[in-house]
N, CA, C and O of each residue as an XYZ file, in Angstrom:
504
protein
N     147.229     85.730     54.786
C     147.963     85.930     56.024
C     149.364     86.439     55.692
O     150.077     85.841     54.887
N     149.738     87.518     56.304
C     151.062     88.077     56.095
C     151.873     87.977     57.373
O     151.436     88.406     58.441
N     153.052     87.408     57.248
C     153.985     87.376     58.368
C     155.063     88.410     58.083
O     155.829     88.271     57.130
N     155.121     89.439     58.904
C     156.044     90.547     58.694
C     157.427     90.251     59.264
O     158.441     90.672     58.707
N     157.457     89.519     60.383
C     158.727     89.220     61.049
C     158.574     87.940     61.849
O     157.568     87.732     62.528
N     159.585     87.084     61.762
C     159.689     85.895     62.619
C     161.128     85.861     63.105
O     162.066     85.885     62.309
N     161.292     85.806     64.413
C     162.621     85.822     64.985
C     162.636     84.970     66.250
O     161.586     84.670     66.820
N     163.825     84.587     66.679
C     163.976     83.778     67.897
C     164.850     84.504     68.902
O     165.879     85.087     68.559
N     164.418     84.454     70.144
C     165.185     85.041     71.244
C     166.456     84.227     71.434
O     166.411     82.999     71.511
N     167.596     84.921     71.510
C     168.864     84.237     71.767
C     169.413     84.546     73.159
O     170.142     83.738     73.734
N     169.061     85.721     73.704
C     169.512     86.097     75.048
C     168.630     87.213     75.578
O     168.062     87.995     74.816
N     168.527     87.272     76.899
C     167.732     88.306     77.556
C     168.647     89.062     78.506
O     169.211     88.474     79.429
N     168.796     90.367     78.284
C     169.667     91.188     79.113
C     169.181     91.250     80.555
O     167.985     91.105     80.809
N     170.093     91.465     81.503
C     169.731     91.458     82.920
C     168.764     92.571     83.328
O     168.067     92.434     84.333
N     168.708     93.664     82.573
C     167.821     94.778     82.925
C     166.462     94.713     82.230
O     165.617     95.583     82.441
N     166.247     93.690     81.404
C     164.985     93.567     80.653
C     163.767     93.471     81.579
O     162.777     94.154     81.319
N     163.786     92.658     82.649
C     162.588     92.569     83.500
C     162.141     93.920     84.064
O     160.942     94.170     84.183
N     163.078     94.780     84.409
C     162.713     96.105     84.924
C     161.968     96.917     83.870
O     160.987     97.591     84.184
N     162.427     96.856     82.623
C     161.758     97.579     81.545
C     160.376     96.994     81.257
O     159.438     97.733     80.956
N     160.250     95.671     81.349
C     158.972     95.023     81.074
C     157.902     95.436     82.080
O     156.716     95.473     81.752
N     158.325     95.747     83.312
C     157.364     96.224     84.306
C     156.667     97.489     83.824
O     155.509     97.734     84.164
N     157.371     98.289     83.034
C     156.802     99.504     82.470
C     156.210     99.283     81.086
O     155.797    100.239     80.431
N     156.163     98.029     80.632
C     155.566     97.715     79.340
C     156.474     97.955     78.148
O     155.995     98.046     77.018
N     157.787     98.059     78.380
C     158.732     98.358     77.297
C     159.601     97.137     77.002
O     160.220     96.563     77.898
N     159.632     96.755     75.727
C     160.464     95.654     75.252
C     161.388     96.188     74.169
O     160.927     96.763     73.183
N     162.685     96.001     74.349
C     163.668     96.442     73.365
C     164.258     95.203     72.699
O     164.823     94.335     73.365
N     164.119     95.135     71.371
C     164.716     94.043     70.601
C     165.951     94.564     69.888
O     165.947     95.664     69.336
N     166.998     93.770     69.904
C     168.219     94.106     69.177
C     168.776     92.831     68.592
O     168.821     91.803     69.267
N     169.202     92.884     67.342
C     169.791     91.715     66.706
C     171.066     91.306     67.431
O     171.736     92.131     68.052
N     171.391     90.014     67.340
C     172.628     89.519     67.933
C     173.795     90.391     67.498
O     173.830     90.886     66.372
N     174.746     90.572     68.401
C     175.907     91.380     68.084
C     175.788     92.809     68.583
O     176.649     93.639     68.294
N     174.726     93.108     69.332
C     174.555     94.457     69.879
C     175.692     94.761     70.849
O     176.196     93.852     71.509
N     176.104     96.025     70.946
C     177.131     96.391     71.922
C     176.693     95.993     73.340
O     175.498     96.006     73.638
N     177.638     95.644     74.208
C     177.299     95.160     75.556
C     176.380     96.089     76.341
O     175.491     95.617     77.050
N     176.579     97.408     76.227
C     175.742     98.328     76.995
C     174.286     98.310     76.515
O     173.376     98.586     77.296
N     174.062     97.987     75.240
C     172.697     97.850     74.720
C     172.140     96.462     75.027
O     170.943     96.310     75.272
N     172.994     95.468     75.014
C     172.557     94.100     75.295
C     171.999     93.970     76.709
O     171.137     93.125     76.951
N     172.466     94.779     77.634
C     171.991     94.716     79.019
C     170.510     95.018     79.145
O     169.837     94.477     80.021
N     169.996     95.881     78.272
C     168.592     96.300     78.345
C     167.748     95.690     77.233
O     166.573     96.028     77.090
N     168.333     94.800     76.452
C     167.667     94.293     75.252
C     167.433     92.792     75.286
O     168.093     92.042     76.004
N     166.461     92.392     74.472
C     166.279     90.993     74.130
C     166.990     90.809     72.796
O     166.586     91.384     71.785
N     168.048     90.006     72.797
C     168.783     89.750     71.566
C     168.066     88.646     70.794
O     167.497     87.724     71.378
N     168.107     88.763     69.476
C     167.348     87.817     68.665
C     168.040     87.565     67.338
O     168.915     88.318     66.913
N     167.620     86.475     66.695
C     168.113     86.094     65.368
C     166.906     85.952     64.449
O     166.050     85.093     64.663
N     166.844     86.797     63.427
C     165.724     86.801     62.493
C     165.768     85.548     61.627
O     166.826     85.148     61.142
N     164.605     84.941     61.443
C     164.470     83.786     60.556
C     163.897     84.303     59.244
O     162.770     84.796     59.205
N     164.656     84.192     58.192
C     164.225     84.759     56.918
C     164.492     86.249     56.902
O     165.461     86.713     57.504
N     163.654     86.998     56.230
C     163.822     88.457     56.137
C     162.536     89.142     56.555
O     161.451     88.664     56.223
N     162.631     90.259     57.282
C     161.417     91.036     57.532
C     160.854     91.526     56.195
O     161.607     91.752     55.248
N     159.548     91.688     56.121
C     158.934     92.172     54.892
C     159.363     93.603     54.617
O     159.737     94.335     55.534
N     159.307     94.000     53.347
C     159.650     95.382     53.012
C     158.548     96.334     53.461
O     158.830     97.476     53.822
N     157.297     95.879     53.443
C     156.188     96.702     53.903
C     156.028     96.565     55.404
O     156.134     95.469     55.955
N     155.772     97.687     56.062
C     155.566     97.684     57.506
C     154.183     97.135     57.851
O     153.241     97.270     57.069
N     154.069     96.521     59.019
C     152.739     96.108     59.469
C     151.888     97.336     59.777
O     152.404     98.449     59.879
N     150.607     97.129     59.921
C     149.679     98.216     60.230
C     149.017     97.952     61.576
O     149.030     96.819     62.057
N     148.445     98.969     62.182
C     147.724     98.738     63.438
C     146.676     97.636     63.263
O     146.000     97.551     62.238
N     146.565     96.801     64.289
C     145.639     95.681     64.260
C     146.311     94.350     64.007
O     145.744     93.298     64.304
N     147.525     94.387     63.457
C     148.276     93.149     63.199
C     148.715     92.559     64.542
O     149.050     93.295     65.471
N     148.712     91.250     64.633
C     149.085     90.600     65.885
C     150.601     90.575     66.077
O     151.377     90.566     65.122
N     150.983     90.566     67.339
C     152.375     90.348     67.729
C     152.341     89.290     68.823
O     151.600     89.400     69.799
N     153.161     88.265     68.636
C     153.218     87.181     69.606
C     154.638     87.037     70.105
O     155.583     86.934     69.324
N     154.771     87.033     71.423
C     156.056     86.822     72.073
C     155.904     85.552     72.897
O     155.306     85.570     73.973
N     156.447     84.451     72.388
C     156.211     83.174     73.052
C     154.722     82.914     73.095
O     154.074     82.862     72.051
N     154.164     82.750     74.293
C     152.733     82.471     74.449
C     151.900     83.725     74.686
O     150.684     83.631     74.859
N     152.528     84.889     74.697
C     151.820     86.147     74.968
C     151.485     86.833     73.650
O     152.357     87.032     72.805
N     150.222     87.190     73.483
C     149.775     87.838     72.248
C     149.237     89.231     72.524
O     148.678     89.506     73.586
N     149.422     90.106     71.535
C     148.914     91.481     71.596
C     148.616     91.908     70.162
O     148.812     91.140     69.220
N     148.147     93.124     70.012
C     147.901     93.713     68.689
C     148.669     95.018     68.597
O     148.727     95.785     69.558
N     149.260     95.267     67.435
C     149.916     96.554     67.217
C     148.848     97.641     67.197
O     147.793     97.476     66.586
N     149.130     98.746     67.864
C     148.188     99.869     67.910
C     148.745    101.105     67.220
O     147.990    102.013     66.873
N     150.046    101.150     67.020
C     150.672    102.288     66.348
C     152.055    101.921     65.841
O     152.766    101.125     66.455
N     152.428    102.514     64.707
C     153.714    102.217     64.067
C     154.451    103.533     63.849
O     153.959    104.402     63.129
N     155.618    103.689     64.456
C     156.423    104.886     64.231
C     156.947    104.945     62.806
O     157.175    103.911     62.178
N     157.135    106.143     62.304
C     157.562    106.349     60.915
C     158.869    105.636     60.568
O     159.048    105.190     59.434
N     159.775    105.526     61.526
C     161.091    104.932     61.262
C     161.225    103.505     61.791
O     162.242    102.853     61.558
N     160.223    103.022     62.490
C     160.346    101.749     63.206
C     160.657    100.575     62.288
O     161.573     99.801     62.567
N     159.915    100.433     61.206
C     160.113     99.235     60.386
C     161.443     99.276     59.638
O     162.061     98.234     59.416
N     161.885    100.462     59.251
C     163.197    100.570     58.598
C     164.293    100.098     59.557
O     165.244     99.446     59.127
N     164.175    100.417     60.845
C     165.157     99.973     61.828
C     165.114     98.461     62.011
O     166.150     97.818     62.180
N     163.905     97.897     61.975
C     163.788     96.436     62.072
C     164.514     95.792     60.899
O     165.310     94.871     61.084
N     164.241     96.277     59.698
C     164.846     95.694     58.489
C     166.353     95.917     58.443
O     167.103     95.008     58.086
N     166.799     97.113     58.800
C     168.213     97.467     58.630
C     169.126     96.900     59.711
O     170.202     96.388     59.405
N     168.704     96.988     60.980
C     169.611     96.580     62.061
C     168.974     95.647     63.092
O     169.597     95.326     64.104
N     167.737     95.211     62.841
C     167.103     94.284     63.771
C     166.782     94.888     65.117
O     166.766     94.189     66.130
N     166.522     96.197     65.134
C     166.274     96.894     66.396
C     164.912     97.562     66.388
O     164.513     98.178     65.400
N     164.201     97.434     67.506
C     162.943     98.166     67.680
C     162.591     98.188     69.160
O     162.924     97.274     69.914
N     161.910     99.254     69.551
C     161.344     99.365     70.891
C     159.841     99.149     70.742
O     159.193     99.794     69.918
N     159.294     98.240     71.543
C     157.856     97.988     71.536
C     157.301     98.412     72.885
O     157.704     97.900     73.930
N     156.363     99.360     72.844
C     155.691     99.816     74.057
C     154.321     99.151     74.112
O     153.466     99.398     73.262
N     154.122     98.314     75.109
C     152.833     97.642     75.291
C     151.936     98.539     76.147
O     151.597     98.211     77.284
N     151.564     99.686     75.562
C     150.783    100.689     76.297
C     149.452    101.022     75.629
O     148.694    101.840     76.151
N     149.154    100.408     74.489
C     147.895    100.641     73.804
C     147.780    101.976     73.099
O     146.695    102.340     72.646
N     148.872    102.713     72.996
C     148.829    104.039     72.377
C     148.548    103.947     70.876
O     149.015    103.031     70.199
N     147.781    104.904     70.373
C     147.493    104.949     68.936
C     148.683    105.476     68.150
O     148.821    105.196     66.960
N     149.539    106.237     68.814
C     150.732    106.788     68.168
C     151.920    106.584     69.105
O     151.868    106.997     70.263
N     152.991    105.954     68.620
C     154.179    105.776     69.461
C     154.763    107.122     69.874
O     154.599    108.122     69.176
N     155.445    107.136     71.014
C     156.056    108.367     71.512
C     157.227    108.823     70.647
O     157.499    110.020     70.555
N     157.921    107.878     70.013
C     159.083    108.197     69.182
C     158.921    107.539     67.818
O     158.236    106.522     67.706
N     159.535    108.097     66.783
C     159.336    107.558     65.434
C     159.915    106.165     65.207
O     159.531    105.496     64.248
N     160.824    105.713     66.059
C     161.424    104.399     65.883
C     160.767    103.301     66.699
O     161.339    102.223     66.862
N     159.573    103.560     67.215
C     158.914    102.602     68.099
C     157.636    102.020     67.504
O     157.027    102.586     66.597
N     157.256    100.871     68.049
C     155.957    100.269     67.793
C     155.161    100.360     69.088
O     155.721    100.198     70.173
N     153.874    100.614     68.984
C     152.988    100.565     70.149
C     152.094     99.345     69.989
O     151.691     99.000     68.878
N     151.787     98.696     71.108
C     150.955     97.493     71.086
C     149.997     97.521     72.264
O     150.181     98.278     73.218
N     148.966     96.680     72.182
C     148.002     96.599     73.267
C     148.705     96.146     74.549
O     149.750     95.497     74.507
N     148.111     96.499     75.675
C     148.715     96.182     76.963
C     148.720     94.675     77.209
O     147.799     93.960     76.816
N     149.777     94.215     77.866
C     149.904     92.815     78.259
C     150.397     92.767     79.701
O     150.850     93.778     80.238
N     150.312     91.622     80.313
C     150.826     91.430     81.659
C     152.346     91.350     81.603
O     152.899     90.463     80.952
N     153.020     92.267     82.276
C     154.479     92.323     82.234
C     155.140     91.066     82.757
O     156.160     90.635     82.219
N     154.576     90.466     83.805
C     155.157     89.240     84.363
C     155.026     88.088     83.374
O     155.947     87.284     83.236
N     153.894     88.002     82.688
C     153.708     86.947     81.687
C     154.665     87.150     80.523
O     155.226     86.190     79.995
N     154.846     88.398     80.130
C     155.774     88.693     79.042
C     157.200     88.321     79.440
O     157.932     87.728     78.648
N     157.592     88.666     80.658
C     158.935     88.323     81.140
C     159.126     86.807     81.157
O     160.189     86.310     80.784
N     158.104     86.076     81.587
C     158.202     84.609     81.634
C     158.312     84.015     80.229
O     158.960     82.986     80.037
N     157.679     84.665     79.247
C     157.695     84.152     77.867
C     159.020     84.412     77.164
O     159.348     83.736     76.189
N     159.775     85.374     77.645
C     161.029     85.751     76.984
C     162.183     84.879     77.472
O     162.943     85.254     78.365
N     162.285     83.727     76.868
C     163.357     82.789     77.172
C     164.117     82.507     75.888
O     163.531     82.567     74.806
N     165.411     82.199     75.977
C     166.135     81.816     74.765
C     165.386     80.696     74.022
O     164.967     79.706     74.621
N     165.236     80.878     72.729
C     164.509     79.925     71.897
C     163.067     80.331     71.644
O     162.442     79.820     70.715
N     162.524     81.237     72.446
C     161.141     81.678     72.242
C     161.030     82.413     70.907
O     161.958     83.089     70.462
N     159.887     82.258     70.303
C     159.645     82.869     69.007
C     158.899     84.187     69.176
O     158.005     84.304     70.014
N     159.273     85.169     68.376
C     158.554     86.432     68.295
C     158.068     86.556     66.862
O     158.860     86.503     65.921
N     156.753     86.723     66.700
C     156.168     86.793     65.384
C     155.266     88.026     65.287
O     154.406     88.250     66.139
N     155.474     88.814     64.241
C     154.576     89.923     63.938
C     153.872     89.545     62.651
O     154.510     89.377     61.612
N     152.562     89.411     62.719
C     151.784     89.031     61.551
C     150.621     88.153     61.911
O     150.610     87.504     62.958
N     149.630     88.135     61.028
C     148.414     87.334     61.261
C     148.445     86.051     60.474
O     147.506     85.258     60.549
């Protein structure tokens, strides 16, 4: 079993629910500029993300909501490791729209919004 990332939600920006309706979750490490924090879920990484990126099929859990990664952008994992930032599209796409994004299987946006509370755990890995 490989755990690629374990992090905890520290704050949820006021515009996050609107983005979740479209299946988009933006993670940013604590300390993000205020204009980015408004649209982001701020988090604190526990330990270090792995040097190797996850592959399609790996699970992603946000609180009690689970999905599977379906696509990994070329730059996405480097951004996670370097600055704690990534956009996750829960759209089931085999290839992310942008190189800095992760794509994941579809989830219920309302359930995802309910799961994103300060203290909730986000885990990528099986």
